[in-house]
C-alpha positions in Angstrom: -4.2 -25.3 9.4 -0.7 -26.7 8.0 2.6 -24.7 8.8 2.7 -23.6 5.4 -0.9 -21.7 6.1 0.6 -20.4 9.2 3.6 -18.6 7.7 1.8 -17.6 4.8 -0.7 -16.0 7.0 2.5 -14.1 8.7 3.4 -13.0 5.7 0.1 -11.6 4.3 -0.3 -10.0 7.7 3.0 -8.1 6.7 1.2 -7.3 3.2 -1.8 -5.7 5.1 0.7 -3.7 7.2 2.8 -2.3 4.5 -0.4 -1.5 2.6 -1.8 0.7 5.3 1.4 2.4 6.6 3.5 2.2 3.3 0.4 3.4 1.6 -0.3 6.3 3.6 3.4 7.5 3.1 3.2 6.9 -0.6 -0.2 8.5 -1.0 1.5 11.8 0.4 3.3 12.0 -3.0 -0.3 12.6 -4.7 -1.0 15.6 -2.6 2.6 16.7 -3.1 2.4 16.9 -6.7 -0.8 18.7 -6.6 -0.2 21.4 -3.9 0.5 24.1 -6.5 3.4 26.5 -6.5 6.2 26.9 -4.4 4.2 29.7 -2.7 0.9 28.6 -2.5 1.9 24.8 -1.6 4.4 25.5 0.9 2.5 24.9 3.9 0.9 21.4 2.9 4.7 20.4 1.8 5.9 21.1 4.9 3.1 19.2 6.8 4.0 16.5 4.7 7.6 16.5 5.2 6.7 16.8 9.1 4.1 14.0 9.0 6.3 11.2 7.3 9.6 12.4 8.1 10.1 10.2 11.0 8.5 7.2 9.6 9.3 6.9 6.0 12.0 4.5 6.3 10.4 2.7 9.0 7.7 1.6 6.7 9.9 -0.4 4.6 10.6 -2.7 7.3 7.4 -4.7 6.3 8.5 -4.7 3.0 11.8 -6.2 3.8 9.9 -8.5 6.1 7.6 -10.0 3.2 10.2 -10.5 1.0 12.4 -12.5 3.4 9.6 -14.6 4.3 8.6 -14.9 0.7 11.7 -16.0 -0.7 12.8 -18.0 2.2 9.4 -20.3 2.8 7.9 -20.2 -0.9 11.4 -20.1 -2.9 9.5 -21.5 -6.1 7.2 -19.0 -6.4 9.5 -16.3 -5.2 11.3 -17.2 -8.4 8.6 -17.6 -10.3 7.2 -14.2 -9.8 10.4 -12.4 -10.1 11.4 -14.1 -13.2 8.0 -13.0 -14.8 7.6 -9.7 -13.6 10.8 -8.3 -12.9 9.9 -5.3 -15.3 7.3 -4.0 -12.9 9.2 -5.1 -9.9 12.3 -3.3 -11.1 10.1 -0.1 -12.2 8.5 -0.3 -8.2 12.0 -0.8 -7.0 13.4 2.3 -8.7 10.7 4.1 -7.4 11.2 3.3 -3.9 15.0 4.5 -4.3 14.1 7.7 -6.2 11.5 8.8 -3.9 13.9 8.2 -0.7 16.7 9.8 -2.2 14.8 12.8 -3.1 12.9 13.2 0.0 16.2 13.5 1.7 17.9 15.8 -1.0 15.0 18.4 -1.3 15.4 19.2 2.5 19.2 20.2 1.6 18.5 21.6 -1.8 20.9 25.0 -2.5 18.5 26.5 -4.5 14.5 26.8 -5.2 14.8 25.0 -8.4 17.0 22.0 -7.1 13.7 21.9 -4.5 11.6 21.9 -7.1 13.2 19.5 -9.0 13.5 16.7 -6.3 10.1 17.7 -5.0 8.6 16.4 -8.6 10.8 13.3 -8.5 9.6 12.8 -4.9 6.2 13.2 -6.0 6.2 11.2 -9.1 8.0 8.4 -7.7 5.3 7.9 -4.9 2.6 7.2 -7.5 4.7 5.3 -9.8 5.6 2.8 -6.9 2.3 1.7 -5.8 1.1 1.7 -9.5 3.5 -1.0 -10.4 3.1 -3.1 -7.1 -0.6 -3.0 -7.7 0.1 -4.5 -11.2 2.3 -7.3 -9.7 -0.6 -7.9 -7.1 -3.0 -8.0 -10.3 -0.6 -10.2 -12.3 -0.6 -13.1 -9.6 -3.9 -13.0 -8.5 -5.1 -13.1 -12.0 -3.0 -16.2 -12.6 -0.6 -15.0 -15.3 2.6 -16.3 -13.3 3.5 -19.7 -14.7 4.5 -22.2 -12.0 7.8 -22.5 -13.4 8.5 -19.0 -14.0 9.9 -17.2 -17.2 6.4 -15.9 -18.5 6.0 -13.0 -20.7 7.6 -9.8 -19.3 4.8 -7.9 -20.8 1.5 -9.4 -21.3 1.9 -10.6 -17.6 0.9 -7.5 -16.2 -0.4 -5.3 -19.3 -3.9 -6.6 -18.8 -7.1 -5.1 -17.2 -6.8 -6.4 -14.0 -3.1 -5.4 -13.6 -3.7 -1.8 -15.1 -6.8 -1.5 -12.6 -4.7 -3.0 -9.5 -2.2 -0.2 -10.1 -4.8 2.5 -10.4 -6.8 1.3 -7.5 -3.3 0.8 -5.4 -2.6 4.8 -6.4 -6.2 5.9 -5.4 -6.3 4.1 -2.1 -3.1 5.1 -0.9 -4.1 8.9 -1.9 -7.0 8.3 0.3 -5.1 7.1 3.1 -2.7 9.5 3.0 -5.5 12.3 2.7 -7.4 11.2 5.7 -4.1 11.1 7.9 -2.9 14.1 6.5 -6.3 16.0 7.0 -6.2 14.6 10.6 -2.7 16.0 11.2 -3.8 19.4 10.0 -6.5 19.8 12.2 -4.9 18.3 15.1 -2.0 21.1 14.5 -4.4 24.1 14.4 -3.6 24.6 10.4 -7.4 24.9 10.0 -7.3 26.5 6.4 -5.1 23.6 5.0 -7.5 20.8 6.8 -10.2 22.6 5.0 -8.4 22.2 1.8 -7.3 18.5 2.3 -10.8 17.5 3.4 -12.0 18.7 -0.1 -9.5 16.8 -1.8 -9.6 13.8 0.1 -13.4 13.5 -0.4 -12.8 13.8 -4.1 -10.2 11.3 -4.2 -12.1 9.0 -1.8 -15.3 9.3 -4.2 -13.2 8.8 -7.6 -11.1 5.6 -6.0 -14.7 3.8 -5.2 -16.1 4.7 -8.3 -12.7 3.4 -9.8 -13.4 0.2 -7.7 -17.0 -0.5 -8.8 -16.1 0.3 -12.5 -13.3 -2.5 -12.4 -15.5 -5.2 -11.3 -16.6 -5.6 -14.8 -13.4 -6.2 -16.5 -11.9 -8.1 -13.7 -14.6 -10.4 -14.0 -13.8 -11.4 -17.6 -10.1 -11.2 -17.2 -9.4 -12.9 -13.9 -12.5 -15.2 -13.3 -11.1 -17.1 -10.4 -10.3 -14.1 -8.5 -13.5 -12.5 -9.1 -15.2 -15.7 -7.9 -13.7 -15.6 -4.8 -14.4 -11.9 -4.2 -18.1 -12.4 -4.9 -18.0 -15.6 -2.8 -16.1 -16.4 0.3 -14.5 -13.0 0.3 -17.8 -11.0 -0.3 -18.4 -10.1 3.6 -14.9 -8.3 3.7 -15.8 -6.4 0.5 -19.1 -5.2 2.0 -17.3 -4.2 5.0 -15.0 -2.3 2.8 -17.4 -0.5 1.3 -19.3 0.5 4.2 -16.2 1.5 6.0 -15.5 3.8 3.0 -18.7 5.3 2.9 -18.6 5.9 6.6 -15.0 7.6 6.2 -16.4 9.9 3.6 -19.2 10.9 5.8 -17.0 11.5 8.7 -14.6 13.6 6.6 -17.5 15.7 5.4 -18.6 16.1 8.8 -15.0 17.2 10.0 -14.7 14.0 12.4 -11.2 13.6 11.1 -10.0 10.9 14.1 -12.6 8.8 13.4 -12.6 8.9 9.6 -8.8 7.9 9.9 -9.8 4.8 11.5 -12.7 4.2 8.8 -10.1 4.6 6.0 -7.8 2.0 7.8 -10.6 -0.2 8.2 -11.8 0.0 4.4 -8.2 -0.6 3.3 -7.6 -3.5 5.6 -10.9 -5.4 4.8 -10.3 -5.1 0.8 -6.5 -6.2 1.3 -7.7 -9.2 3.5 -10.9 -9.9 1.4 -8.1 -10.1 -2.0 -6.2 -12.7 -0.1 -9.1 -14.7 1.1 -10.7 -14.4 -2.2 -7.1 -16.1 -3.6 -6.6 -18.6 -1.2 -5.6 -21.6 -1.2 -3.6 -20.5 -4.1 -0.1 -18.7 -3.7 0.1 -18.2 -7.3 -3.4 -18.2 -8.6 -4.4 -21.3 -10.5 -0.8 -22.2 -10.8 0.7 -23.0 -7.4 -1.0 -23.8 -3.8 0.6 -22.6 -0.5 1.1 -26.2 0.8 2.8 -27.1 -2.5 5.0 -24.2 -2.8 6.2 -24.4 0.6 9.8 -25.1 1.7 11.2 -27.8 4.3 9.2 -28.0 7.5 12.4 -27.2 9.7 12.9 -23.9 7.5 9.1 -22.9 8.0 9.4 -23.9 11.8 12.5 -21.5 12.0 10.6 -18.6 10.3 8.0 -18.4 12.8 10.6 -18.3 15.4 12.1 -15.3 13.7 8.7 -13.8 13.3 8.1 -14.3 16.9 11.1 -12.8 17.7 10.3 -9.8 15.4 6.9 -9.2 16.8 8.6 -8.9 20.5 11.5 -6.6 19.2 10.1 -4.5 16.6 6.5 -3.8 17.1 6.6 -2.0 20.0 9.6 0.1 18.9 7.6 0.8 15.8 4.5 1.6 18.0 6.4 3.5 20.0 7.8 5.7 17.3 4.3 5.9 15.9 2.9 7.2 19.2 5.5 9.8 19.4 4.6 11.2 16.1 0.9 11.3 17.0 1.7 13.2 20.3 0.6 16.9 20.8 4.0 18.2 20.6 5.0 16.6 17.6 1.8 17.3 15.7 2.6 21.2 15.9 5.3 21.9 13.6 
C-alpha cells in the first residue's frame, strides 16, 4: 500500500467517524422538527438538548480533520471539488453555522416566540446540512467533478445519485439519532418518551431502508462505476449493512435499546466503508486516482505524524467526553 493510500485511509476514517457522531447529532433535528407544539414536544426537545449539548461542537473536530488532510495531501482534487461543488458546499456550511447559532440562541431566548423561531432554524438546518453533504458525495462518486475543476455548478449535483445520496444521508442521520435518543430516554426513565421515539425510529428506519432499495435502480443507470463497485468488491459490506439495519429494527421492536444502538452504528459504518471501497482507487471517480492526486511524499509523511499525534491527544479526550455523557448521573436530566 502506497503512502498516498495510507493518508487517504486516515482521511476516510475521519469521514466514517463524522458520519456516525455528526450524523447522530444532525439527525436529532428531525425529531426536534417533528416533536409537536411547545407543550407536547417540550420533553423531547429537553432530551435532545441534554443529549447533544456537550458534544455538538466536538463532533465538528472530525470535519476539520477531514478538510485539513484533503486540502494538504490532495490539493488538486480539493480544488477541483470546491470549484465545481461550491453551491452545495456553501449551503452545507450555511446549515452548520445556522444550526450552531440557533441551538445556542434557543437556550437564551427572551420569549417563547423567539425560542420557536430558533428551534425551527435549528431543526431545518439539521436536515439541510446532511442533504447537501450527501449530494456532494454523490457528485464525487458519480464522476461529475472534472479533474481540473470548474465543472457545471448545477448539473454536477442536481442528478439522481446526488439527490438520492442527500435523501439517504438525511434518513440515515435521523435513524442514528433515533436509536441514540431512544436509548437515552429509556436509560433516564422517560418511558413514555422512549416508546414514542421507538415507534418513530422504526418508521424512519423502514423508510430509509426502502429508499436505499429504490435508489439502486437510478444509481445503476446514473453512476455505473459506483454501482459496479457496490455490487462487486463492496457487496459483502452492503450485505453487512442490510443485516445490521434489519437487526437494529428488530432490537428496537423488542425494546433492546443498547443493542439497537450498536446495530445502527454497524449498519451505517458498513455502508459508508462500502462506498469508499466501491470508489477505490479513485479519489474523484473516473477522473483522478488516489496516487495521482497525492502531494509531495514529505507532506504526506508529515501529515501521518500529525494524525498520530492527534490520535494520542484528541481521541482519548473525546472518548472521555462521550463516556461522561453516557454515565448514569448525566443521563438523568
